[in-house]
C-alpha positions in Angstrom: -0.2 -0.1 -0.1 2.6 2.5 1.2 4.8 1.6 -2.4 1.1 2.2 -4.7 0.5 6.0 -2.6 4.3 6.9 -3.4 4.0 5.7 -7.1 0.2 8.0 -7.5 2.1 10.9 -5.4 5.0 11.2 -8.0 2.9 10.7 -11.0 1.3 13.8 -9.7 4.6 15.8 -9.2 5.5 14.7 -12.6 2.2 16.0 -14.1 1.8 19.4 -12.4 5.6 19.9 -12.7 5.1 19.2 -16.8 2.0 21.1 -16.8 3.9 24.4 -15.4 7.0 24.1 -17.9 4.8 24.2 -20.5 3.0 27.5 -19.5 6.1 29.2 -18.2 8.5 31.4 -20.4 11.5 29.4 -21.2 14.8 31.4 -19.9 17.6 31.8 -22.5 20.7 29.9 -21.4 23.4 32.4 -19.7 26.8 33.4 -20.6 28.7 35.3 -23.1 27.9 39.1 -23.8 24.7 40.9 -22.8 21.8 40.0 -25.1 20.7 44.2 -25.9 19.1 43.1 -29.3 15.5 42.5 -29.7 13.3 39.4 -31.4 12.5 39.7 -34.8 10.1 37.0 -36.4 12.1 34.2 -38.7 9.0 32.6 -40.6 5.5 31.9 -40.2 2.8 29.4 -41.1 1.1 30.2 -43.4 3.7 33.0 -45.5 2.4 36.4 -45.1 0.4 37.2 -48.7 -1.4 33.7 -48.7 -4.8 33.7 -50.5 -7.5 31.6 -49.9 -6.9 31.2 -46.9 -9.5 28.6 -44.5 -7.5 27.6 -41.7 -8.3 28.9 -37.6 -4.7 29.2 -37.1 -1.4 30.8 -37.6 2.2 30.8 -36.7 5.2 33.3 -35.8 8.4 31.7 -35.3 11.0 33.8 -33.4 14.6 34.2 -33.4 15.0 33.9 -30.0 12.8 32.8 -27.0 10.1 35.7 -26.2 8.4 37.3 -23.1 4.9 34.7 -23.8 2.7 37.6 -22.1 3.8 40.2 -23.8 3.3 38.5 -26.9 -0.2 37.7 -25.5 -0.7 41.2 -25.2 0.6 43.1 -28.1 -1.4 40.7 -30.6 -4.2 41.8 -32.3 -6.2 41.5 -36.1 -6.7 43.7 -38.1 -9.1 45.6 -39.5 -10.5 44.9 -35.8 -13.5 42.2 -36.7 -14.8 41.3 -33.2 -12.7 37.4 -33.7 -11.5 36.1 -29.9 -8.7 34.2 -30.2 -6.2 32.2 -27.9 -2.2 32.3 -27.9 -0.2 29.1 -27.3 3.3 28.5 -27.3 6.2 25.5 -28.4 9.6 26.4 -27.7 10.5 30.0 -30.5 7.1 29.4 -31.6 3.4 31.3 -30.7 0.2 30.2 -32.1 -2.8 32.4 -32.8 -6.1 30.4 -33.1 -9.0 32.0 -33.8 -12.0 31.2 -32.3 -14.1 31.2 -35.3 -13.6 31.3 -39.3 -12.5 34.9 -40.8 -15.3 36.3 -43.0 -15.0 35.3 -46.9 -13.2 37.9 -49.3 -11.7 39.9 -47.0 -8.0 40.9 -46.1 -6.8 40.3 -42.7 -3.5 41.3 -41.1 -2.3 39.3 -37.9 -0.1 42.5 -36.3 2.5 41.5 -34.0 3.4 45.1 -32.2 6.5 46.2 -31.3 6.3 45.8 -27.8 6.9 41.9 -27.6 10.2 41.5 -25.6 12.5 38.3 -25.6 13.1 37.4 -22.1 15.7 40.0 -21.4 13.5 42.4 -22.2 14.2 44.0 -25.5 11.3 44.7 -27.2 11.2 44.2 -31.3 12.3 47.2 -33.4 9.2 47.3 -35.8 6.3 45.5 -35.8 5.1 42.4 -38.0 2.3 41.8 -40.2 1.4 38.3 -41.4 -1.5 39.1 -44.1 -3.7 36.8 -46.0 -6.9 36.9 -47.8 -9.5 34.2 -47.1 -10.7 35.6 -51.1 -8.8 35.6 -54.2 -7.4 38.3 -54.0 -4.9 40.5 -51.2 -6.2 44.1 -50.8 -2.6 46.6 -51.3 -3.4 49.8 -50.5 -0.8 51.1 -47.7 -0.6 54.7 -45.6 2.5 56.1 -43.5 3.3 58.7 -41.4 5.9 60.2 -39.0 5.5 60.8 -35.4 8.1 63.3 -33.4 7.8 64.7 -30.2 7.5 68.2 -30.3 9.7 69.1 -27.9 12.6 67.3 -28.5 12.1 66.4 -32.5 13.1 62.9 -31.5 11.2 59.8 -32.3 9.6 56.8 -30.2 8.8 53.9 -30.5 5.1 52.0 -29.2 3.1 55.4 -30.6 -0.8 54.4 -31.3 -2.0 55.8 -35.1 -6.0 54.9 -34.9 -7.3 54.3 -38.5 -11.1 54.9 -39.2 -12.9 53.5 -42.3 -15.7 55.4 -43.2 -18.4 56.0 -41.7 -16.4 57.9 -38.6 -17.2 57.1 -35.3 -14.9 58.0 -32.4 -17.0 56.4 -30.1 -16.4 52.9 -31.9 -13.2 51.0 -31.9 -10.8 52.1 -34.4 -11.1 49.8 -37.6 -7.0 49.8 -37.6 -4.5 50.3 -35.0 -0.7 50.2 -35.8 2.4 51.2 -33.9 5.1 53.7 -34.4 8.9 51.3 -34.8 12.2 53.1 -33.5 12.3 55.6 -36.1 8.7 57.2 -35.6 7.6 55.4 -38.7 4.5 53.9 -38.6 3.1 52.0 -41.9 -0.7 50.4 -42.1 -0.8 48.0 -45.2 -3.4 45.8 -46.9 -6.0 48.0 -47.0 -8.9 47.8 -49.3 -10.2 50.5 -51.4 -12.4 53.5 -49.4 -11.8 56.6 -47.0 -9.9 56.7 -44.0 -9.6 59.6 -41.5 -6.1 59.0 -39.0 -5.5 60.1 -35.4 -2.8 59.7 -32.7 -4.1 58.5 -29.4 -2.5 58.9 -26.4 -4.4 55.1 -25.5 -4.0 54.8 -21.9 -5.6 51.4 -21.4 -4.9 50.2 -24.9 -8.4 49.6 -26.3 -8.6 51.4 -29.3 -11.5 53.5 -28.7 -10.7 56.9 -28.2 -11.8 58.6 -24.5 -11.2 62.2 -25.1 -11.5 63.0 -21.2 -8.8 61.2 -20.5 -7.2 60.4 -23.2 -4.9 63.2 -25.2 -5.6 62.8 -29.6 -4.1 64.9 -32.0 -5.5 65.2 -35.9 -3.0 65.4 -39.4 -2.8 67.9 -41.5 -6.1 66.6 -43.7 -9.2 65.8 -41.9 -9.7 62.5 -44.7 -8.6 61.0 -47.5 -9.6 58.3 -50.3 -7.1 55.6 -51.2 -7.6 53.9 -54.3 -6.1 50.4 -55.4 -2.8 49.9 -55.1 -2.1 53.7 -53.6 -0.3 54.8 -50.7 -1.2 57.7 -48.7 2.0 59.5 -47.1 0.5 61.5 -44.4 3.6 63.3 -43.4 5.2 64.3 -40.0 2.8 64.8 -36.5 4.5 66.6 -34.0 3.0 65.2 -30.9 2.4 66.9 -27.6 1.0 65.6 -23.8 0.5 69.4 -22.3 1.7 69.6 -18.6 -1.3 71.4 -17.1 -0.8 70.5 -13.5 0.3 73.2 -11.7 3.3 72.5 -9.2 2.8 73.1 -5.9 4.7 73.9 -2.4 3.9 70.6 -0.4 5.9 71.6 2.6 8.0 74.2 4.3 10.7 73.7 7.2 12.0 76.2 8.9 15.7 75.5 9.8 16.5 78.8 11.7 14.3 81.8 12.7 15.0 83.0 8.8 15.9 80.0 6.7 13.0 78.2 4.9 13.3 74.9 3.1 10.5 74.5 0.8 9.9 70.8 -0.7 7.3 71.2 -4.3 6.4 68.9 -5.9 8.2 69.5 -8.9 11.7 71.5 -10.1 11.0 74.8 -10.8 12.2 78.0 -12.1 11.7 81.5 -10.9 12.0 85.0 -12.6 14.7 87.5 -11.7 13.2 89.4 -8.5 10.8 86.4 -7.7 10.5 86.0 -4.0 7.9 84.6 -1.2 5.2 86.6 0.2 5.4 85.7 4.0 2.0 86.5 5.5 0.2 85.9 8.7 -3.3 84.3 9.1 -5.1 87.7 8.7 -3.3 87.8 5.1 -0.8 90.8 6.4 2.5 90.6 4.7 5.0 90.2 7.1 8.3 89.6 5.5 10.1 88.9 1.9 11.9 85.2 1.2 13.9 85.2 -1.4 14.8 81.7 -3.8 18.7 81.1 -2.8 19.4 77.4 -4.6 18.2 74.1 -5.3 19.3 71.0 -3.2 22.2 69.8 -5.2 21.0 66.5 -3.7 17.2 66.8 -4.4 16.0 69.4 -7.3 12.7 69.5 -5.7 14.2 71.7 -3.3 14.5 75.2 -2.6 16.0 76.8 0.3 14.8 80.7 0.6 16.1 83.3 3.3 13.4 86.1 4.7 14.6 89.5 5.0 13.4 89.6 8.7 13.2 86.7 11.3 10.2 84.8 11.6 8.8 84.7 15.4 7.4 81.6 17.1 4.3 83.8 18.3 3.3 83.8 14.8 1.6 81.4 12.1 2.6 82.0 8.3 1.8 81.2 4.8 3.4 81.5 1.4 2.4 83.3 -1.4 5.3 82.7 -4.6 5.4 85.5 -7.2 7.7 84.6 -10.4 7.9 80.8 -9.8 6.8 78.2 -12.8 7.5 74.5 -14.1 9.1 73.8 -17.3 5.7 74.4 -19.1 4.8 77.9 -17.3 2.9 76.9 -14.7 2.7 78.9 -12.1 4.0 77.9 -8.5 0.7 77.0 -6.0 0.6 76.6 -2.3 -0.5 73.2 -1.1 1.0 73.4 2.9 -0.6 74.1 6.3 0.2 77.2 7.8 3.4 76.9 9.6 4.7 78.0 13.1 7.9 80.6 13.6 11.2 80.0 15.0 13.2 81.1 17.9 16.2 79.2 16.4 19.1 81.9 15.3 20.6 81.1 11.6 23.8 79.6 12.2 24.1 78.4 8.5 28.1 78.5 7.3 28.2 81.0 4.2 29.8 79.0 1.1 29.9 79.1 -2.7 27.0 77.3 -4.6 27.4 77.9 -8.5 28.2 80.4 -10.7 26.7 80.9 -14.0 30.0 80.7 -16.1 28.1 77.9 -17.8 28.6 77.7 -22.0 30.5 80.9 -21.1 29.6 84.7 -21.1 29.4 87.1 -23.7 31.6 90.4 -23.6 29.5 92.8 -21.9 28.0 89.9 -19.0 28.8 89.4 -15.4 30.0 87.1 -13.6 27.7 85.7 -10.9 28.6 83.6 -8.0 25.6 82.2 -5.6 26.3 81.9 -1.9 24.3 79.7 0.5 22.9 82.6 2.1 22.8 86.3 2.1 26.3 87.5 2.0 27.2 89.0 5.3 31.1 88.7 5.1 32.7 91.6 4.4 35.6 89.4 2.8 34.3 88.6 0.0 34.8 91.4 -1.3 37.7 92.4 -0.1 39.4 89.2 -0.5 38.2 89.2 -4.1 40.9 88.8 -6.4 40.5 89.4 -10.6 43.5 88.1 -12.7 43.1 90.6 -16.1 46.1 88.8 -18.7 49.0 89.3 -16.3 47.4 91.5 -14.1 46.3 91.4 -10.8 43.3 93.5 -8.9 42.9 93.1 -5.3 40.3 96.0 -5.6 37.8 95.5 -8.6 35.5 98.5 -8.8 32.6 96.4 -10.7 32.2 94.3 -7.9 28.5 94.4 -5.7 26.6 92.0 -3.3 23.0 91.4 -4.3 22.0 89.4 -1.5 23.2 86.1 -1.9 24.8 86.7 -5.4 28.2 88.5 -5.8 28.3 90.3 -9.1 31.3 90.7 -10.8 30.8 92.9 -13.7 34.0 94.4 -16.6 35.8 97.9 -15.8 35.9 99.0 -19.2 32.0 97.5 -19.9 33.3 94.7 -21.9 35.6 92.4 -20.9 39.1 92.8 -22.7 39.6 90.7 -26.2 42.4 88.4 -26.3 42.9 88.1 -22.6 42.4 85.3 -20.3 40.3 86.1 -16.8 41.2 83.9 -13.5 38.5 85.4 -10.9 39.6 84.2 -7.5 36.4 84.4 -5.3 36.3 83.8 -1.3 34.6 80.5 -0.3 34.2 81.6 3.8 33.4 77.9 4.8 36.6 76.8 3.5 38.2 79.9 4.5 40.1 79.9 0.8 39.6 81.1 -2.3 37.9 79.5 -5.6 39.0 79.7 -9.2 37.1 80.3 -11.6 38.3 80.2 -15.4 35.3 81.6 -17.5 35.5 81.5 -21.2 34.4 84.8 -22.7 33.0 84.9 -26.2 34.1 87.8 -28.5 33.0 89.7 -31.0 35.3 87.7 -33.7 35.2 83.8 -32.1 31.0 84.8 -32.5 29.0 83.0 -35.6 25.2 83.4 -37.0 21.9 81.2 -38.1 20.0 82.3 -41.2 17.0 80.3 -40.9 14.5 80.1 -43.8 11.0 78.5 -44.1 10.0 76.4 -46.7 6.0 75.8 -47.4 4.8 78.8 -45.1 2.9 80.9 -45.6 5.0 84.9 -46.5 2.3 86.5 -44.6 1.6 84.5 -41.3 4.5 85.1 -38.4 6.6 82.5 -37.5 7.7 82.1 -34.0 11.3 81.2 -33.5 13.2 79.6 -30.6 16.6 78.8 -30.5 18.5 77.2 -27.4 21.4 75.5 -26.8 22.0 72.3 -25.3 22.5 73.8 -22.0 19.6 75.8 -22.5 22.0 78.9 -21.1 21.2 80.8 -23.9 17.6 81.4 -25.5 16.3 83.6 -28.1 12.8 83.9 -28.6 11.8 85.8 -31.6 9.5 86.6 -34.5 9.8 87.1 -38.4 7.4 86.3 -41.7 10.1 84.8 -44.3 13.7 84.5 -42.8 15.5 85.5 -39.8 19.3 85.7 -38.8 20.4 85.7 -35.5 23.6 86.9 -35.2 26.2 87.4 -32.1 25.8 83.0 -31.4 28.5 81.6 -29.2 30.5 78.8 -30.9 27.9 75.9 -30.2 25.2 73.3 -30.7 21.8 74.8 -30.7 17.8 73.6 -31.6 15.4 75.5 -33.4 12.0 75.3 -33.3 9.8 77.3 -35.6 6.1 77.2 -35.7 3.3 79.3 -38.3 1.2 81.1 -35.9 -2.1 80.9 -38.0 -4.5 82.0 -35.5 -2.7 84.9 -34.0 -2.6 83.4 -30.3 1.2 83.6 -30.0 1.5 79.8 -29.3 1.6 76.9 -31.1 -1.2 75.2 -31.9 -1.6 71.1 -32.2 -5.1 71.6 -33.7 -8.4 69.5 -33.0 -9.9 66.2 -33.7 -13.3 66.5 -33.3 -14.0 69.0 -34.6 -11.1 69.0 -37.3 -8.9 72.1 -37.0 -5.5 71.3 -38.6 -2.3 71.7 -36.8 -0.4 74.7 -37.1 2.8 74.5 -39.3 5.0 73.2 -36.8 9.6 72.5 -37.5 12.1 71.5 -35.7 16.2 70.8 -36.0 17.8 69.1 -33.3 21.1 70.2 -34.0 22.6 73.0 -35.9 26.9 73.4 -35.5 27.9 77.5 -35.0 31.5 78.2 -36.6 33.4 81.0 -35.4 32.8 84.0 -37.7 30.3 81.9 -39.8 26.9 82.1 -40.6 25.1 78.7 -40.6 22.3 78.5 -43.2 19.5 76.4 -42.3 16.2 75.7 -44.1 13.5 74.3 -41.7 10.6 73.1 -43.9 6.7 72.4 -42.8 5.5 69.5 -43.6 3.7 69.1 -46.7 0.2 68.4 -47.9 -0.8 64.6 -47.7 0.6 62.8 -51.1 -1.0 60.5 -52.6 1.4 57.9 -54.8 1.1 54.4 -56.4 2.8 52.1 -54.8 6.2 51.0 -55.8 8.9 49.3 -53.7 9.1 50.0 -49.9 7.0 52.9 -48.4 9.0 56.1 -48.2 8.0 59.5 -46.5 8.9 62.3 -48.4 10.4 64.6 -45.1 14.1 64.9 -45.5 14.3 68.1 -43.4 13.4 65.3 -40.4 15.1 62.3 -41.8 18.4 64.0 -41.2 17.6 65.1 -37.7 16.4 61.6 -36.7 19.7 59.8 -38.4 22.6 61.9 -36.2 
């Protein structure tokens, strides 16, 4: 009896083990160089392009083991026919079995999305389409487009385009869905003749339905288009943006002393010159002003500030920020309980925090050194040493203190050309000088950028935003046909240009419903400027939709953006 029970037990264990092995995702052998390449389809059954298909199952064989759950979540049937299916796996092969026969005389695409991963979490570089027809003919219409981030000009894989066939109903599931590859390109193939409409949707829940109350969507430059047999519609480039409309908040205030505040923000903020906090009591009476000092080096969401007058421990205070915003321009708000003052004296040590040399200084630009608190040590000025070429100045006349900033300006309106400068500023915390050797961009070292725009309306105002990589140089201006920006240091710049069609002073990405086409927009990520030279740049607004005969590989006619995404 004992041995018979043991045999049954062992048989049960073996069956459970086999079942678990059949369900789990296999793991590739370890060893060798790290795997950084995504999987791809090496074979399908039946072959793509098969006609008169009457089966209930298709198979995809990959070059390596894949994450099975990622396949289950990223395989679909296009167009959306409401046909359910089950997936199965055998080593490197994935099977899709339909719950019922496919419709007669219909072209169907079983699409494997770019989010399918291998066992090392590497994603596919592009989606894969297995096209079948249950009739004699395989539809051959195509739609191509490109999506780029409007802020960076860079592509991102996995962005979803919804394609609807007339009649258009955004409350229903999209007829077709495709994802961008790593170059930002999206392609729909094997389409029948008809009228179509394409939109980008930030499909959060991936249900193929645009939900306007919670999902961002943008149109292309044309509301709808006709597609004939053997034709390809080239929709051009859509610059997508997900607006940040959430205002930053002060989430907490800590008093480090009677005059020093530690403010925790919900996100990193920036501030204008002269920005401050009005410190009021609970009745709304202003008691003093707090001035921003610097952001924490270890936590960019923490800001230190100092008040003009002490905050006594007999009063309760709150703050009103003035001149603070996040990167999207949303003004800083207050989201904390009023706080009690302090009787703790301020013992913060005076030390240097940062300076504004960044990418270099212009000939008339002062050097500014930030300190940890209001400068209350005369040695900061008295110990300042300025080396101009071979000369040393121990009494530099154009030096001043502005609360926590030491500002050093040129003595003759501009820094002398051809001379090297070294500034030795006093750091009381270390009891020694800190050496600063900035680059000064003299006139003969500066260059220019000349920008022309193609496909633009010469009568409509265009906005230009030009920045360097560190965002230390910003040009924000307008023009109509072309513009030249002079006196630029020899750095690398990014240019964004848009046409302000409605005259509201900002770029509008358009509206899906009701349809409003996006305003013309172009971006160049990398514009090098050389000393004494003018860099000539032509930015091209996306042209209107093109319908062409299908010949060879799909192509997006957007050479300017193509250049940018290949660097």
